[in-house]
DRENGU-782863 format. One record per atom (N, C-alpha, C): residue in three letters; x, y negated, z; atom name; residue number from 1. Coordinates in pm, 1 decimal, decimal comma. Atoms other than C-alpha are relative to their C-alpha. Layout:
BEGIN
residuo | u | v | w | atomo | num
ala | X | Y | Z | CA | NUM;
...
This chain:
BEGIN
residuo | u | v | w | atomo | num
met | 84,6 | 117,9 | 0,0 | N | 1;
met | 0,0 | 0,0 | 0,0 | CA | 1;
met | 89,3 | -124,5 | 0,0 | C | 1;
ile | -76,2 | 124,3 | 9,8 | N | 2;
ile | 125,3 | -346,9 | -83,5 | CA | 2;
ile | -24,1 | -81,6 | 126,4 | C | 2;
ser | 11,4 | 77,5 | -123,7 | N | 3;
ser | 199,3 | -540,3 | 234,4 | CA | 3;
ser | -14,2 | -148,8 | -31,3 | C | 3;
lys | 17,3 | 145,0 | 16,0 | N | 4;
lys | 135,1 | -910,4 | 289,4 | CA | 4;
lys | 130,2 | -66,0 | -44,5 | C | 4;
ser | -128,6 | 59,9 | 37,7 | N | 5;
ser | 506,1 | -996,5 | 266,2 | CA | 5;
ser | 38,4 | 37,9 | -142,8 | C | 5;
gln | -27,9 | -41,0 | 137,3 | N | 6;
gln | 542,5 | -794,5 | -54,9 | CA | 6;
gln | -86,8 | -80,9 | -96,3 | C | 6;
lys | 92,0 | 76,4 | 84,3 | N | 7;
lys | 236,6 | -971,4 | -199,7 | CA | 7;
lys | 52,5 | -141,5 | -22,0 | C | 7;
glu | -51,9 | 135,7 | 11,5 | N | 8;
glu | 392,5 | -1310,6 | -129,0 | CA | 8;
glu | 120,2 | -5,3 | -94,5 | C | 8;
arg | -116,0 | -6,7 | 90,6 | N | 9;
arg | 718,8 | -1211,1 | -302,3 | CA | 9;
arg | -43,5 | 26,4 | -143,7 | C | 9;
leu | 50,1 | -31,4 | 134,1 | N | 10;
leu | 527,6 | -1066,9 | -596,6 | CA | 10;
leu | -61,8 | -123,4 | -65,4 | C | 10;
gln | 66,1 | 118,9 | 53,4 | N | 11;
gln | 320,8 | -1383,5 | -638,3 | CA | 11;
gln | 100,4 | -103,8 | -49,0 | C | 11;
lys | -101,6 | 98,1 | 37,8 | N | 12;
lys | 636,8 | -1592,0 | -660,0 | CA | 12;
lys | 47,7 | 20,9 | -143,8 | C | 12;
his | -53,0 | -28,0 | 133,1 | N | 13;
his | 752,6 | -1419,1 | -978,1 | CA | 13;
his | -107,1 | 34,0 | -103,5 | C | 13;
leu | 101,7 | -41,2 | 96,6 | N | 14;
leu | 429,9 | -1294,4 | -1134,5 | CA | 14;
leu | -74,6 | -118,8 | -59,3 | C | 14;
lys | 70,4 | 121,6 | 40,5 | N | 15;
lys | 250,8 | -1630,8 | -1152,2 | CA | 15;
lys | -124,7 | 32,5 | -81,2 | C | 15;
lys | 123,3 | -19,9 | 75,9 | N | 16;
lys | -10,8 | -1631,5 | -1431,5 | CA | 16;
lys | 14,7 | 114,2 | -100,3 | C | 16;
asp | 6,8 | -106,8 | 100,0 | N | 17;
asp | -113,8 | -1364,0 | -1680,8 | CA | 17;
asp | 61,7 | 131,6 | 45,1 | C | 17;
trp | -63,2 | -122,5 | -45,8 | N | 18;
trp | 27,6 | -1090,6 | -1460,9 | CA | 18;
trp | -91,1 | 120,7 | -16,8 | C | 18;
ile | 91,6 | -113,3 | 12,7 | N | 19;
ile | -285,5 | -876,5 | -1482,2 | CA | 19;
ile | 7,2 | 58,4 | -141,2 | C | 19;
gln | -14,4 | -50,3 | 136,1 | N | 20;
gln | -254,8 | -852,3 | -1861,0 | CA | 20;
gln | 125,6 | 85,4 | -12,3 | C | 20;
ser | -124,3 | -77,1 | 3,4 | N | 21;
ser | 103,0 | -733,7 | -1815,3 | CA | 21;
ser | -16,1 | 133,2 | 71,7 | C | 21;
val | 24,6 | -124,6 | -72,3 | N | 22;
val | -14,2 | -474,8 | -1561,8 | CA | 22;
val | -85,6 | 93,8 | -85,4 | C | 22;
phe | 80,5 | -82,2 | 91,5 | N | 23;
phe | -280,9 | -352,9 | -1808,7 | CA | 23;
phe | 89,6 | 67,4 | -103,9 | C | 23;
ile | -91,0 | -53,9 | 101,1 | N | 24;
ile | -9,0 | -307,4 | -2070,1 | CA | 24;
ile | 88,6 | 108,5 | 60,0 | C | 24;
glu | -86,9 | -98,0 | -66,5 | N | 25;
glu | 217,0 | -126,5 | -1823,1 | CA | 25;
glu | -77,2 | 127,2 | 34,3 | C | 25;
leu | 82,5 | -117,7 | -29,8 | N | 26;
leu | -66,3 | 104,1 | -1713,2 | CA | 26;
leu | -24,2 | 81,6 | -127,2 | C | 26;
lys | 21,1 | -68,9 | 127,4 | N | 27;
lys | -137,9 | 185,7 | -2077,2 | CA | 27;
lys | 127,8 | 70,7 | -44,1 | C | 27;
arg | -128,6 | -58,3 | 38,9 | N | 28;
arg | 232,6 | 246,6 | -2144,5 | CA | 28;
arg | 28,2 | 126,5 | 80,4 | C | 28;
gln | -23,2 | -114,7 | -87,1 | N | 29;
gln | 247,8 | 486,3 | -1849,0 | CA | 29;
gln | -114,9 | 101,4 | -5,1 | C | 29;
asn | 115,9 | -87,8 | 16,1 | N | 30;
asn | -83,6 | 646,6 | -1954,3 | CA | 30;
asn | -72,1 | 25,6 | 133,5 | C | 30;
ile | 71,5 | -7,9 | -128,0 | N | 31;
ile | -247,5 | 573,3 | -1617,5 | CA | 31;
ile | -140,4 | -56,3 | -21,6 | C | 31;
thr | 139,4 | 39,3 | 19,4 | N | 32;
thr | -626,4 | 563,8 | -1639,3 | CA | 32;
thr | -83,2 | 47,5 | 118,9 | C | 32;
ser | 91,7 | -45,0 | -105,3 | N | 33;
ser | -926,3 | 614,9 | -1413,6 | CA | 33;
ser | -31,1 | 148,3 | -21,2 | C | 33;
ser | 35,1 | -142,4 | 10,6 | N | 34;
ser | -1064,5 | 962,2 | -1351,7 | CA | 34;
ser | -88,4 | 28,4 | -122,0 | C | 34;
arg | 82,8 | -13,9 | 119,9 | N | 35;
arg | -1301,3 | 901,3 | -1644,5 | CA | 35;
arg | 79,8 | -18,7 | -128,2 | C | 35;
gly | -84,3 | 20,8 | 118,1 | N | 36;
gly | -1009,4 | 829,0 | -1875,6 | CA | 36;
gly | -8,1 | -140,9 | -56,5 | C | 36;
thr | 10,9 | 138,8 | 45,5 | N | 37;
thr | -1089,0 | 458,5 | -1903,8 | CA | 37;
thr | 102,5 | -85,5 | 73,8 | C | 37;
pro | -93,8 | 89,5 | -69,8 | N | 38;
pro | -854,8 | 171,0 | -1820,0 | CA | 38;
pro | -62,3 | -53,7 | 129,0 | C | 38;
tyr | 48,9 | 58,2 | -124,6 | N | 39;
tyr | -881,2 | 33,4 | -1468,1 | CA | 39;
tyr | -47,8 | -141,7 | -24,5 | C | 39;
arg | 53,1 | 135,9 | 10,6 | N | 40;
arg | -1079,7 | -285,9 | -1426,4 | CA | 40;
arg | 91,6 | -98,1 | 71,7 | C | 40;
glu | -78,6 | 107,5 | -61,7 | N | 41;
glu | -923,3 | -616,2 | -1332,2 | CA | 41;
glu | -24,3 | -5,0 | 150,0 | C | 41;
ser | 32,3 | 6,3 | -143,5 | N | 42;
ser | -1102,8 | -606,9 | -996,5 | CA | 42;
ser | 75,3 | 107,8 | 78,0 | C | 42;
met | -73,0 | -108,4 | -66,9 | N | 43;
met | -940,3 | -272,3 | -909,1 | CA | 43;
met | 147,2 | -38,3 | 15,8 | C | 43;
ile | -140,7 | 40,0 | -4,7 | N | 44;
ile | -594,3 | -406,7 | -992,7 | CA | 44;
ile | 19,3 | -109,0 | 105,2 | C | 44;
arg | -8,5 | 107,2 | -100,8 | N | 45;
arg | -658,4 | -718,2 | -781,9 | CA | 45;
arg | -11,5 | 55,6 | 142,0 | C | 45;
met | 16,5 | -57,4 | -133,6 | N | 46;
met | -775,8 | -509,7 | -485,1 | CA | 46;
met | 124,7 | 76,1 | 43,7 | C | 46;
val | -126,1 | -67,8 | -32,2 | N | 47;
val | -460,7 | -298,0 | -501,9 | CA | 47;
val | 105,9 | -105,1 | 32,6 | C | 47;
phe | -99,4 | 105,8 | -20,3 | N | 48;
phe | -252,7 | -616,7 | -527,2 | CA | 48;
phe | -13,7 | -65,0 | 137,2 | C | 48;
ile | 17,8 | 67,4 | -129,9 | N | 49;
ile | -406,0 | -774,6 | -216,0 | CA | 49;
ile | 3,4 | 98,2 | 117,1 | C | 49;
gly | -15,4 | -98,4 | -105,8 | N | 50;
gly | -377,2 | -448,6 | -21,7 | CA | 50;
gly | -128,7 | 58,7 | 53,3 | C | 50;
lys | 126,8 | -56,8 | -45,4 | N | 51;
lys | -745,2 | -355,1 | 9,3 | CA | 51;
lys | -12,0 | 147,6 | -35,9 | C | 51;
ile | 7,9 | -137,2 | 48,7 | N | 52;
ile | -706,7 | -33,6 | -188,2 | CA | 52;
ile | 142,4 | 49,3 | -27,1 | C | 52;
glu | -130,2 | -59,7 | 27,1 | N | 53;
glu | -412,6 | 202,7 | -220,4 | CA | 53;
glu | -10,2 | 86,6 | -125,9 | C | 53;
his | -5,7 | -80,6 | 121,5 | N | 54;
his | -326,7 | 346,3 | -563,4 | CA | 54;
his | 144,1 | -2,6 | -49,8 | C | 54;
asp | -143,0 | -6,4 | 32,4 | N | 55;
asp | 26,2 | 464,0 | -635,2 | CA | 55;
asp | 31,4 | -41,5 | -143,1 | C | 55;
gly | -26,0 | 32,7 | 140,2 | N | 56;
gly | 3,5 | 432,1 | -1014,9 | CA | 56;
gly | -9,7 | -148,3 | -28,0 | C | 56;
ile | 17,7 | 144,1 | 21,2 | N | 57;
ile | -129,2 | 77,1 | -1012,0 | CA | 57;
ile | 108,3 | -77,6 | 73,7 | C | 57;
glu | -106,7 | 67,0 | -75,3 | N | 58;
glu | 117,2 | -26,1 | -740,9 | CA | 58;
glu | 131,7 | 6,5 | -76,4 | C | 58;
gln | -124,9 | -14,4 | 74,7 | N | 59;
gln | 405,4 | 111,3 | -946,0 | CA | 59;
gln | 1,0 | -89,8 | -122,9 | C | 59;
ala | 9,7 | 87,5 | 116,7 | N | 60;
ala | 283,5 | -75,0 | -1255,0 | CA | 60;
ala | 21,1 | -145,9 | 39,9 | C | 60;
ile | -18,0 | 137,3 | -48,6 | N | 61;
ile | 266,2 | -399,2 | -1053,9 | CA | 61;
ile | 147,4 | -25,7 | 29,0 | C | 61;
phe | -141,6 | 17,0 | -31,3 | N | 62;
phe | 621,1 | -348,6 | -925,2 | CA | 62;
phe | 86,7 | 3,1 | -126,4 | C | 62;
asp | -74,8 | -2,8 | 125,9 | N | 63;
asp | 744,2 | -262,4 | -1276,1 | CA | 63;
asp | -9,7 | -134,2 | -71,9 | C | 63;
val | 18,6 | 132,1 | 61,8 | N | 64;
val | 595,8 | -586,5 | -1411,5 | CA | 64;
val | 80,3 | -104,8 | 76,7 | C | 64;
phe | -77,0 | 91,6 | -83,7 | N | 65;
phe | 748,8 | -776,4 | -1118,5 | CA | 65;
phe | 148,5 | 8,8 | -33,8 | C | 65;
glu | -141,9 | -20,1 | 27,3 | N | 66;
glu | 1090,3 | -624,8 | -1188,4 | CA | 66;
glu | 40,1 | -58,0 | -136,4 | C | 66;
ser | -33,7 | 52,2 | 132,0 | N | 67;
ser | 1081,9 | -711,8 | -1558,0 | CA | 67;
ser | -8,9 | -152,3 | -4,4 | C | 67;
arg | 11,6 | 146,8 | -1,9 | N | 68;
arg | 961,3 | -1068,6 | -1493,8 | CA | 68;
arg | 114,1 | -63,6 | 78,7 | C | 68;
lys | -110,8 | 52,5 | -79,3 | N | 69;
lys | 1226,2 | -1120,8 | -1226,4 | CA | 69;
lys | 128,5 | 2,4 | -82,0 | C | 69;
leu | -117,5 | -11,6 | 85,6 | N | 70;
leu | 1494,1 | -999,0 | -1467,0 | CA | 70;
leu | -2,4 | -106,4 | -109,4 | C | 70;
glu | 14,0 | 105,1 | 101,1 | N | 71;
glu | 1360,7 | -1232,7 | -1738,2 | CA | 71;
glu | 33,9 | -136,8 | 59,3 | C | 71;
phe | -24,3 | 127,3 | -66,5 | N | 72;
phe | 1368,7 | -1524,0 | -1492,7 | CA | 72;
phe | 149,5 | -18,8 | 27,2 | C | 72;
glu | -142,5 | 9,3 | -31,3 | N | 73;
glu | 1725,4 | -1448,4 | -1381,0 | CA | 73;
glu | 82,6 | -19,1 | -126,1 | C | 73;
thr | -69,9 | 15,4 | 127,1 | N | 74;
thr | 1842,6 | -1414,1 | -1741,0 | CA | 74;
thr | -17,7 | -141,3 | -53,7 | C | 74;
ser | 28,6 | 136,1 | 45,1 | N | 75;
ser | 1675,7 | -1742,9 | -1829,9 | CA | 75;
ser | 81,2 | -101,8 | 79,2 | C | 75;
glu | -76,8 | 91,2 | -84,4 | N | 76;
glu | 1840,8 | -1917,6 | -1534,6 | CA | 76;
glu | 149,2 | 5,3 | -34,7 | C | 76;
lys | -140,8 | -13,6 | 37,2 | N | 77;
lys | 2183,6 | -1779,3 | -1630,7 | CA | 77;
lys | 27,5 | -69,2 | -132,9 | C | 77;
asn | -16,6 | 66,3 | 129,4 | N | 78;
asn | 2135,6 | -1900,0 | -1987,6 | CA | 78;
asn | -2,7 | -151,4 | 14,1 | C | 78;
lys | 6,5 | 144,5 | -23,9 | N | 79;
lys | 2037,8 | -2246,3 | -1864,9 | CA | 79;
lys | 131,7 | -50,3 | 58,7 | C | 79;
glu | -126,5 | 39,5 | -62,4 | N | 80;
glu | 2346,3 | -2263,9 | -1645,7 | CA | 80;
glu | 114,7 | 4,1 | -100,1 | C | 80;
arg | -104,9 | -13,7 | 100,2 | N | 81;
arg | 2568,6 | -2143,4 | -1929,0 | CA | 81;
arg | -4,3 | -116,0 | -99,1 | C | 81;
ile | 15,9 | 107,8 | 96,5 | N | 82;
ile | 2428,6 | -2399,8 | -2171,8 | CA | 82;
ile | 37,5 | -133,9 | 61,6 | C | 82;
leu | -28,9 | 127,6 | -64,8 | N | 83;
leu | 2449,6 | -2685,6 | -1923,0 | CA | 83;
leu | 148,4 | -14,5 | 36,7 | C | 83;
ser | -142,0 | 8,2 | -35,2 | N | 84;
ser | 2807,6 | -2599,6 | -1826,4 | CA | 84;
ser | 88,2 | -24,6 | -121,5 | C | 84;
gln | -77,0 | 21,6 | 122,3 | N | 85;
gln | 2920,1 | -2631,4 | -2190,1 | CA | 85;
gln | 9,8 | -148,0 | -36,5 | C | 85;
glu | -1,8 | 143,2 | 34,7 | N | 86;
glu | 2855,9 | -3005,2 | -2197,7 | CA | 86;
glu | 124,0 | -68,0 | 50,5 | C | 86;
C-alpha cells in the first residue's frame, strides 16, 4: 500500500497527466481487471491515495514515477551542461 510519505514524493515528480502514463504502463504490463478490461481512473486514484491495495497498479505507478524522475534528472543535467558552456 502506498503510504502518505510515498504519496507526497510521488506527487512531486508525477505532476499532471500521470494517470494517462499509468494507463499506458498497465497496458504495457498487460495488467487488467478480472473481467479483462482496463482499470478505471477512480481505481488508480484510490490505489494512489492508499485507500485500496493493488500490487500491479502500485508497481505501474512506481514505474511511471521512476521514468519521470529519470527524465527530470536528465533534463536538469542537460540544462546545467548547456548553461556551463557560456
